[in-house]
Backbone as a chain_set.jsonl record, in Angstrom:
{"seq": "MSRQRKAPSTLTKALIISLIAFPAGVMAQSSSVVMISQKKRTYAPGAVTIKPGDTLRVINDDIFLHHAFVDSEALRFDSGSMEEGETRDIQFDAPGRYEVRCAIHPKMKLDVTVTP", "coords": {"N": [[0.828, -1.17, 0.0], [0.586, 2.203, -0.846], [1.501, 5.297, 0.543], [0.221, 8.578, 0.437], [1.886, 11.639, 0.411], [1.337, 14.574, 2.26], [1.151, 17.942, 1.153], [3.464, 20.406, 2.312], [2.469, 22.633, 4.924], [1.71, 26.178, 4.998], [2.819, 27.323, 7.271], [4.802, 25.425, 7.886], [6.44, 25.717, 5.625], [7.283, 28.376, 6.019], [8.751, 28.075, 8.375], [10.834, 26.397, 7.49], [12.073, 28.097, 5.627], [12.886, 30.153, 7.382], [14.749, 28.775, 8.948], [16.705, 28.262, 7.091], [17.425, 30.852, 6.326], [18.163, 31.979, 8.78], [20.346, 30.437, 10.411], [21.028, 28.201, 13.223], [21.65, 29.975, 16.182], [21.877, 32.41, 14.93], [19.877, 34.919, 14.851], [17.234, 37.042, 13.735], [17.288, 40.447, 14.592], [14.948, 41.991, 16.555], [12.726, 44.606, 17.489], [11.298, 45.516, 20.661], [8.247, 46.117, 22.493], [7.619, 47.804, 25.399], [5.486, 47.982, 28.071], [4.398, 50.743, 30.001], [2.979, 52.059, 32.871], [1.058, 54.872, 33.939], [0.072, 56.029, 36.923], [-1.432, 57.156, 39.922], [0.474, 59.188, 40.389], [2.913, 58.004, 39.659], [5.275, 56.172, 37.66], [5.025, 52.925, 36.435], [6.644, 50.007, 35.633], [9.191, 51.652, 37.665], [11.701, 51.775, 36.632], [13.48, 50.688, 33.746], [15.282, 48.468, 31.574], [16.315, 48.428, 28.325], [16.799, 47.611, 24.808], [18.522, 49.216, 22.029], [16.303, 50.675, 19.683], [14.045, 49.643, 20.803], [10.719, 50.232, 22.073], [8.928, 52.244, 24.343], [5.722, 51.984, 25.538], [3.645, 54.152, 26.808], [0.999, 54.335, 29.014], [-1.834, 56.039, 30.219], [-3.131, 55.113, 33.048], [-4.813, 56.245, 34.83], [-7.309, 58.392, 36.373], [-6.727, 60.98, 36.16], [-5.157, 63.683, 34.327], [-2.076, 63.085, 32.635], [1.346, 63.232, 31.518], [4.182, 62.851, 29.418], [7.626, 63.246, 29.047], [10.851, 63.485, 27.495], [14.003, 64.853, 27.751], [16.859, 65.048, 26.439], [20.224, 65.026, 25.052], [20.339, 63.019, 23.115], [17.687, 62.347, 22.655], [14.586, 63.888, 22.239], [11.405, 64.223, 23.415], [7.926, 64.764, 23.628], [4.876, 64.148, 24.935], [2.564, 65.605, 25.161], [-0.581, 66.474, 26.742], [-2.115, 63.709, 28.331], [-5.001, 61.911, 28.452], [-7.145, 59.782, 30.48], [-6.597, 56.403, 29.696], [-5.298, 56.928, 27.296], [-2.48, 56.388, 25.107], [1.051, 56.689, 24.44], [3.863, 56.298, 22.33], [7.315, 55.888, 22.801], [10.293, 55.787, 21.194], [13.499, 54.443, 21.625], [16.56, 54.875, 20.32], [19.317, 55.236, 20.665], [22.009, 54.044, 22.683], [22.256, 54.569, 26.239], [21.443, 56.523, 29.206], [18.295, 57.573, 30.29], [15.742, 59.863, 31.38], [12.341, 59.748, 31.943], [9.83, 61.997, 32.411], [6.982, 63.545, 34.037], [5.263, 66.367, 33.134], [3.133, 67.424, 34.461], [3.075, 66.273, 36.977], [5.682, 66.752, 38.747], [7.326, 65.078, 40.373], [7.153, 62.564, 39.344], [8.985, 59.988, 37.885], [10.716, 58.066, 35.509], [13.264, 55.81, 35.048], [15.273, 55.011, 32.363], [17.321, 52.712, 30.844], [19.294, 52.162, 28.095], [20.812, 49.625, 26.544], [23.491, 48.407, 24.513]], "CA": [[0.0, 0.0, 0.0], [1.41, 3.416, -0.898], [0.966, 6.453, 1.273], [0.418, 9.86, -0.231], [2.433, 12.664, 1.305], [0.645, 15.859, 2.223], [1.992, 19.106, 0.847], [3.763, 21.135, 3.541], [1.61, 23.787, 5.199], [2.357, 27.486, 4.885], [3.629, 27.474, 8.476], [5.976, 24.572, 7.724], [7.297, 26.361, 4.629], [7.879, 29.551, 6.651], [9.753, 27.585, 9.311], [11.974, 25.92, 6.704], [12.743, 29.285, 5.088], [13.561, 30.866, 8.471], [15.91, 27.994, 9.36], [17.735, 28.454, 6.065], [17.863, 32.247, 6.369], [18.752, 32.274, 10.08], [20.783, 29.188, 11.027], [21.102, 28.173, 14.688], [22.509, 30.977, 16.791], [21.818, 33.674, 14.204], [18.466, 35.292, 14.799], [16.96, 38.421, 13.33], [17.101, 41.342, 15.72], [13.669, 42.673, 16.462], [12.506, 45.528, 18.591], [10.247, 45.143, 21.601], [7.419, 47.17, 23.073], [7.538, 47.631, 26.846], [4.36, 48.761, 28.597], [4.65, 51.551, 31.193], [1.726, 52.619, 33.377], [1.051, 56.114, 34.714], [-1.041, 55.977, 37.862], [-1.141, 57.628, 41.283], [1.692, 59.998, 40.353], [4.11, 57.186, 39.476], [5.428, 55.309, 36.499], [5.222, 51.544, 36.878], [7.684, 50.051, 36.657], [9.902, 52.923, 37.801], [12.971, 51.686, 35.904], [13.533, 49.618, 32.748], [16.465, 48.341, 30.723], [15.858, 48.008, 26.998], [17.799, 47.612, 23.74], [18.271, 50.246, 21.013], [15.206, 50.347, 18.775], [12.854, 49.273, 21.569], [9.727, 51.278, 22.285], [8.115, 52.266, 25.564], [4.337, 52.395, 25.312], [3.186, 54.75, 28.059], [-0.467, 54.422, 29.07], [-2.388, 56.713, 31.387], [-4.067, 54.228, 33.746], [-5.339, 57.053, 35.92], [-8.442, 59.246, 35.997], [-6.186, 62.329, 36.053], [-4.251, 63.945, 33.209], [-0.64, 62.878, 32.801], [2.18, 63.764, 30.456], [5.485, 62.186, 29.42], [8.609, 63.917, 28.204], [12.274, 63.168, 27.613], [14.783, 65.982, 27.264], [18.286, 64.733, 26.488], [20.885, 65.307, 23.774], [20.052, 61.95, 22.155], [16.248, 62.182, 22.417], [13.626, 64.874, 22.742], [10.06, 63.696, 23.208], [6.881, 65.396, 24.434], [3.608, 63.479, 24.626], [1.393, 66.452, 25.345], [-1.472, 65.96, 27.788], [-2.668, 62.375, 28.078], [-6.178, 61.627, 29.26], [-7.32, 58.39, 30.903], [-6.633, 55.4, 28.639], [-4.479, 57.277, 26.13], [-1.114, 55.866, 25.076], [2.054, 57.316, 23.578], [5.045, 55.462, 22.132], [8.615, 56.56, 22.783], [11.305, 54.854, 20.701], [14.854, 54.758, 22.054], [17.484, 54.321, 19.328], [20.716, 55.356, 21.068], [22.337, 53.58, 24.043], [22.449, 55.619, 27.234], [20.485, 56.607, 30.312], [17.294, 58.596, 30.043], [14.689, 60.059, 32.37], [11.023, 60.135, 31.442], [9.181, 62.757, 33.48], [5.621, 64.045, 33.796], [5.258, 67.815, 33.351], [2.025, 67.759, 35.36], [3.472, 65.783, 38.301], [7.142, 66.821, 38.647], [8.039, 64.016, 41.1], [7.074, 61.306, 38.582], [10.223, 59.777, 37.134], [10.995, 56.714, 35.001], [14.646, 55.669, 34.603], [15.392, 54.127, 31.209], [18.689, 52.412, 30.421], [19.323, 51.519, 26.782], [22.107, 48.947, 26.439], [23.717, 47.818, 23.188]], "C": [[0.882, 1.246, 0.0], [0.704, 4.54, -0.152], [1.219, 7.713, 0.47], [0.914, 10.853, 0.802], [1.636, 13.943, 1.143], [1.641, 16.949, 1.85], [2.26, 19.856, 2.146], [2.834, 22.346, 3.694], [2.403, 25.073, 5.034], [3.268, 27.717, 6.086], [4.903, 26.65, 8.372], [6.951, 25.188, 6.729], [8.014, 27.565, 5.239], [8.976, 29.142, 7.623], [11.004, 27.118, 8.578], [12.769, 27.099, 6.161], [13.505, 30.008, 6.188], [14.786, 30.106, 8.953], [17.048, 28.122, 8.354], [18.306, 29.865, 6.164], [18.592, 32.587, 7.662], [19.168, 30.973, 10.756], [20.905, 29.324, 12.541], [22.092, 29.212, 15.198], [22.504, 32.316, 16.075], [20.344, 34.026, 14.031], [18.338, 36.746, 14.352], [16.735, 39.259, 14.578], [15.766, 42.046, 15.545], [13.506, 43.578, 17.662], [11.327, 45.05, 19.428], [9.448, 46.369, 21.996], [7.257, 46.841, 24.542], [6.439, 48.557, 27.354], [4.748, 49.451, 29.9], [3.327, 52.198, 31.598], [1.974, 53.933, 34.109], [-0.166, 56.054, 35.627], [-0.569, 56.422, 39.237], [0.207, 58.337, 41.362], [2.977, 59.181, 40.301], [4.087, 56.533, 38.1], [5.654, 53.906, 37.037], [5.509, 50.682, 35.662], [8.402, 51.402, 36.646], [11.238, 52.945, 37.09], [12.904, 50.513, 34.938], [14.88, 49.638, 32.044], [15.989, 47.742, 29.411], [17.037, 48.044, 26.027], [17.512, 48.763, 22.771], [17.197, 49.772, 20.024], [13.937, 49.937, 19.493], [11.979, 50.496, 21.811], [9.095, 51.125, 23.656], [6.735, 52.739, 25.159], [3.806, 52.844, 26.661], [1.673, 54.882, 27.995], [-0.883, 55.13, 30.349], [-3.478, 55.811, 31.967], [-4.772, 54.943, 34.888], [-6.558, 57.841, 35.437], [-7.991, 60.695, 35.803], [-5.309, 62.455, 34.809], [-2.825, 63.601, 33.597], [0.054, 63.369, 31.552], [3.465, 62.95, 30.5], [6.428, 62.969, 28.53], [10.004, 63.411, 28.52], [13.006, 64.352, 27.024], [16.264, 65.663, 27.459], [18.901, 65.064, 25.134], [20.49, 64.288, 22.714], [18.573, 61.839, 21.796], [15.455, 63.314, 23.047], [12.237, 64.361, 22.383], [9.101, 64.435, 24.13], [5.54, 64.819, 24.01], [2.429, 64.425, 24.551], [0.529, 65.848, 26.447], [-2.067, 64.622, 27.376], [-3.835, 62.142, 29.025], [-6.236, 60.144, 29.601], [-7.43, 57.456, 29.696], [-5.784, 55.707, 27.418], [-3.07, 56.699, 26.254], [-0.253, 56.734, 24.165], [3.233, 56.358, 23.502], [6.29, 56.334, 22.076], [9.638, 55.532, 22.323], [12.691, 55.354, 21.083], [15.833, 54.08, 21.105], [18.935, 54.307, 19.796], [20.929, 54.814, 22.483], [22.547, 54.771, 24.976], [21.427, 55.51, 28.347], [19.578, 57.8, 30.061], [16.354, 58.691, 31.238], [13.416, 60.446, 31.642], [10.334, 60.792, 32.622], [7.761, 63.117, 33.069], [5.616, 65.531, 34.113], [4.152, 68.242, 34.311], [2.362, 67.376, 36.809], [4.998, 65.682, 38.338], [7.916, 65.717, 39.384], [7.985, 62.669, 40.382], [8.323, 61.158, 37.737], [10.332, 58.296, 36.759], [12.43, 56.72, 34.504], [14.709, 54.633, 33.502], [16.879, 53.965, 30.884], [18.603, 51.65, 29.114], [20.726, 50.95, 26.602], [22.271, 48.328, 25.058], [23.609, 46.309, 23.193]], "O": [[1.832, 1.325, 0.778], [-0.515, 4.698, -0.217], [2.293, 7.896, -0.103], [0.419, 10.897, 1.929], [1.302, 14.345, 0.029], [2.822, 16.878, 2.193], [1.376, 19.939, 3.0], [2.468, 22.993, 2.713], [3.631, 25.047, 4.942], [4.368, 28.25, 5.936], [5.978, 27.13, 8.733], [8.16, 25.184, 6.963], [9.208, 27.759, 5.011], [10.02, 29.791, 7.689], [12.119, 27.415, 9.007], [13.999, 27.104, 6.225], [14.639, 30.435, 5.974], [15.777, 30.73, 9.335], [18.22, 28.094, 8.729], [19.52, 30.056, 6.094], [19.529, 33.386, 7.657], [18.428, 30.452, 11.589], [20.887, 30.433, 13.074], [23.218, 29.313, 14.711], [23.085, 33.277, 16.581], [19.66, 33.484, 13.163], [19.233, 37.562, 14.572], [16.065, 38.822, 15.514], [15.497, 42.63, 14.495], [14.084, 43.338, 18.721], [10.479, 44.287, 18.966], [9.903, 47.504, 21.855], [6.817, 45.749, 24.901], [6.459, 49.761, 27.1], [5.345, 48.841, 30.787], [2.643, 52.806, 30.775], [2.974, 54.086, 34.81], [-1.302, 56.032, 35.155], [0.543, 56.109, 39.662], [0.984, 58.111, 42.29], [4.007, 59.601, 40.829], [3.04, 56.368, 37.475], [6.4, 53.724, 37.999], [4.692, 50.63, 34.743], [8.232, 52.195, 35.72], [11.851, 54.004, 36.953], [12.343, 49.466, 35.262], [15.53, 50.677, 31.933], [15.348, 46.692, 29.384], [18.138, 48.46, 26.389], [16.378, 49.236, 22.698], [17.194, 48.618, 19.593], [12.869, 49.882, 18.884], [12.441, 51.636, 21.761], [8.766, 50.017, 24.08], [6.592, 53.776, 24.511], [3.548, 52.027, 27.545], [1.126, 55.459, 27.056], [-0.353, 54.856, 31.426], [-4.594, 55.752, 31.452], [-5.272, 54.3, 35.811], [-6.805, 57.941, 34.236], [-8.763, 61.537, 35.344], [-4.785, 61.463, 34.303], [-2.414, 63.799, 34.74], [-0.591, 63.867, 30.63], [3.799, 62.405, 31.552], [6.086, 63.319, 27.4], [10.302, 62.975, 29.632], [12.678, 64.811, 25.93], [16.847, 65.966, 28.5], [18.182, 65.351, 24.177], [20.322, 64.64, 21.546], [18.235, 61.294, 20.745], [15.628, 63.649, 24.218], [11.93, 64.101, 21.22], [9.429, 64.701, 25.286], [5.119, 64.98, 22.865], [1.405, 64.1, 23.95], [0.883, 64.817, 27.019], [-2.467, 64.427, 26.228], [-3.676, 62.173, 30.245], [-5.463, 59.347, 29.07], [-8.239, 57.678, 28.795], [-5.572, 54.829, 26.582], [-2.541, 56.541, 27.354], [-0.743, 57.409, 23.26], [3.567, 55.688, 24.479], [6.324, 57.366, 21.407], [9.832, 54.513, 22.986], [13.019, 56.525, 20.895], [15.93, 52.853, 21.082], [19.709, 53.451, 19.367], [20.13, 55.086, 23.379], [22.965, 55.846, 24.545], [20.657, 54.553, 28.426], [20.025, 58.881, 29.676], [16.191, 57.739, 32.001], [13.414, 61.365, 30.823], [10.261, 60.216, 33.708], [7.39, 63.006, 31.9], [5.93, 65.924, 35.237], [4.232, 69.315, 34.909], [1.979, 68.074, 37.748], [5.553, 64.638, 37.995], [9.067, 65.452, 39.036], [8.689, 61.734, 40.764], [8.69, 62.055, 36.977], [10.077, 57.407, 37.572], [12.79, 57.525, 33.646], [14.254, 53.503, 33.68], [17.595, 54.945, 30.678], [17.93, 50.624, 29.023], [21.703, 51.694, 26.519], [21.318, 47.79, 24.495], [23.774, 45.675, 22.151]]}, "num_chains": 1, "name": "protein.A"}
């Protein structure tokens, strides 16, 4: 009795192509999105370490207005006022240390370290 072989699925084909394109130990570098919450006059978490190209997605989880800004030589970012539920993305391309602050609540601080 002969068995018929099924054609490989699209997922199987994609896996085969990725194994050829990226052999063991060589993976494509991809950026990540890290969620940051603004609530009760704090950023949570209060410190993160990310890679160049990664993005912080800041969400206002509070009923009060918040804001997010970065003012450094390598990056200038200003979210403007953020109402409850609004998000803003901040992409960090250069290694270094950054502070994300809230212009409405001056004691709010998020420490960001970008490592190569």
